GUKEDREN-217129 format. One line per 10 residues: number of its first residue (from 1); their letters; for each residue x, y, z of N, C-alpha, C, O. Coordinates in pm, whole numbers, plus 50000, padded with zeros to 5 digits. Example, Ala and Ser with C-alpha at 12.3 -4.5 7.8 and 13.67 -1.06 7.14 Angstrom:
<atoms>
1) as) 51319,49431,50780,51230,49550,50780,51320,49670,50780,51424,49668,50846 | 51285,49775,50708,51367,49894,50714,51290,50003,50787,51341,50114,50804
</atoms>
This chain:
<atoms>
1) xxxxxxxxxx) 80546,22536,81555,80407,22577,81560,80347,22533,81693,80370,22421,81738 | 80270,22621,81756,80210,22590,81886,80100,22485,81872,80026,22484,81774 | 80092,22397,81970,79989,22294,81971,79863,22351,82033,79868,22418,82136 | 79750,22324,81969,79621,22366,82024,79584,22275,82138,79617,22156,82136 | 79517,22328,82237,79472,22247,82350,79335,22190,82315,79246,22261,82270 | 79321,22060,82336,79197,21990,82301,79156,21897,82415,79239,21861,82498 | 79029,21857,82418,78986,21762,82520,79073,21637,82520,79115,21590,82414 | 79100,21586,82637,79184,21469,82666,79333,21501,82672,79413,21414,82707 | 79373,21624,82639,79514,21663,82655,79550,21667,82802,79465,21694,82887 | 79676,21641,82833,79728,21655,82968,79806,21786,82973,79891,21811,82887
11) xxxxxxxxxx) 79778,21868,83074,79839,22000,83083,79890,22027,83223,79852,21960,83319 | 79978,22126,83233,80015,22183,83362,79974,22330,83359,79962,22390,83251 | 79953,22389,83476,79911,22528,83487,80033,22613,83521,80108,22582,83613 | 80050,22720,83445,80162,22812,83469,80136,22896,83593,80021,22926,83625 | 80241,22936,83664,80225,23026,83779,80160,23157,83735,80182,23204,83623 | 80081,23215,83822,80014,23341,83792,79879,23326,83724,79817,23426,83688 | 79834,23202,83707,79706,23177,83640,79589,23227,83724,79597,23236,83846 | 79480,23260,83654,79356,23300,83721,79243,23211,83669,79250,23155,83560 | 79139,23199,83753,79023,23120,83713,78943,23192,83606,78939,23315,83602 | 78880,23114,83519,78795,23170,83414,78652,23127,83435,78603,23123,83548
21) xxxxxxxxxx) 78584,23096,83325,78444,23055,83331,78353,23174,83352,78392,23289,83330 | 78231,23147,83394,78132,23252,83412,78087,23267,83557,77993,23341,83586 | 78154,23199,83649,78119,23204,83791,78181,23328,83857,78262,23398,83796 | 78143,23352,83981,78197,23467,84054,78346,23454,84081,78412,23553,84113 | 78400,23332,84070,78544,23312,84093,78629,23358,83975,78752,23358,83985 | 78567,23398,83863,78641,23443,83746,78736,23557,83785,78694,23655,83847 | 78864,23543,83749,78963,23645,83779,79039,23623,83909,79140,23689,83933 | 78990,23531,83993,79061,23501,84118,79187,23420,84086,79186,23337,83996 | 79292,23445,84159,79417,23374,84137,79409,23226,84172,79346,23188,84271 | 79474,23145,84091,79483,23001,84118,79591,22981,84225,79701,23034,84209
31) xxxxxxxxxx) 79563,22907,84332,79663,22887,84438,79792,22822,84385,79789,22743,84291 | 79902,22857,84447,80033,22804,84405,80039,22652,84408,80104,22592,84323 | 79970,22589,84504,79978,22443,84512,79908,22373,84395,79925,22253,84376 | 79830,22446,84318,79760,22389,84203,79845,22400,84077,79831,22320,83984 | 79934,22499,84073,80018,22521,83955,80146,22437,83964,80168,22366,84062 | 80227,22447,83862,80357,22380,83865,80357,22244,83801,80318,22229,83685 | 80400,22144,83876,80420,22011,83819,80297,21922,83818,80300,21815,83758 | 80189,21962,83884,80068,21879,83885,80010,21872,83744,80011,21970,83670 | 79960,21755,83709,79905,21733,83575,79753,21728,83582,79695,21673,83676 | 79691,21785,83479,79545,21790,83471,79500,21747,83332,79574,21760,83234
41) xxxxxxxxxx) 79379,21696,83325,79321,21651,83198,79218,21753,83152,79130,21793,83228 | 79229,21794,83025,79132,21887,82968,79005,21811,82935,79007,21714,82860 | 78894,21856,82993,78765,21792,82969,78689,21860,82855,78620,21793,82778 | 78703,21991,82843,78634,22067,82739,78708,22196,82713,78785,22243,82797 | 78684,22254,82595,78740,22385,82560,78624,22472,82512,78541,22426,82433 | 78618,22596,82560,78511,22688,82522,78561,22831,82531,78666,22858,82589 | 78485,22922,82472,78517,23064,82478,78417,23130,82573,78296,23119,82555 | 78471,23197,82675,78390,23272,82772,78436,23416,82772,78554,23444,82796 | 78345,23507,82745,78376,23650,82743,78495,23681,82653,78579,23765,82686 | 78504,23611,82540,78609,23635,82442,78742,23569,82471,78839,23593,82399
51) xxxxxxxxxx) 78750,23485,82574,78874,23419,82612,78858,23268,82595,78763,23210,82647 | 78950,23205,82524,78947,23059,82510,78996,22996,82639,79105,23027,82687 | 78913,22907,82696,78943,22846,82825,78923,22696,82818,78848,22644,82735 | 78992,22627,82908,78981,22481,82917,78924,22443,83053,78962,22500,83156 | 78832,22349,83053,78778,22294,83177,78868,22178,83218,78883,22081,83143 | 78928,22187,83336,79019,22083,83383,78941,21986,83470,78881,22025,83570 | 78943,21859,83433,78860,21756,83496,78887,21743,83646,78792,21735,83724 | 79011,21742,83686,79045,21722,83826,79006,21840,83915,78984,21823,84035 | 78997,21958,83857,78961,22078,83934,78816,22118,83914,78758,22187,83998 | 78756,22075,83803,78623,22120,83762,78619,22272,83759,78523,22335,83805
61) xxxxxxxxxx) 78726,22331,83705,78739,22476,83692,78790,22510,83553,78865,22435,83492 | 78747,22627,83505,78794,22679,83376,78919,22762,83398,78926,22843,83490 | 79019,22741,83312,79144,22817,83314,79173,22859,83170,79160,22778,83078 | 79211,22986,83149,79245,23034,83015,79360,22952,82958,79454,22920,83030 | 79351,22918,82829,79454,22833,82769,79591,22900,82767,79693,22831,82755 | 79596,23033,82777,79727,23100,82779,79805,23065,82906,79926,23086,82911 | 79737,23012,83009,79803,22971,83132,79834,22822,83136,79880,22771,83239 | 79810,22752,83027,79829,22607,83024,79941,22567,82930,79964,22631,82828 | 80011,22461,82967,80114,22403,82881,80081,22256,82861,80063,22183,82958 | 80073,22214,82734,80047,22074,82703,80173,21994,82727,80281,22034,82686
71) x) 80159,21879,82795,80277,21794,82818,80254,21657,82758,80341,21570,82766
</atoms>
């Protein structure tokens, strides 16, 4: 069974991820240097425009949970 992403979880971002949230950056690609093995802490989880997204504390950016892997 898949684990739900919750605040305080540690995650990595999958390649090909895009930014979420409600800012003008929504849909822009996340740079390669941000994805991969770097670890991030989930600060909050919310639904924006019908997509469940997590706010990553170190980036202060929303990323759709489908692009995140809990470690």
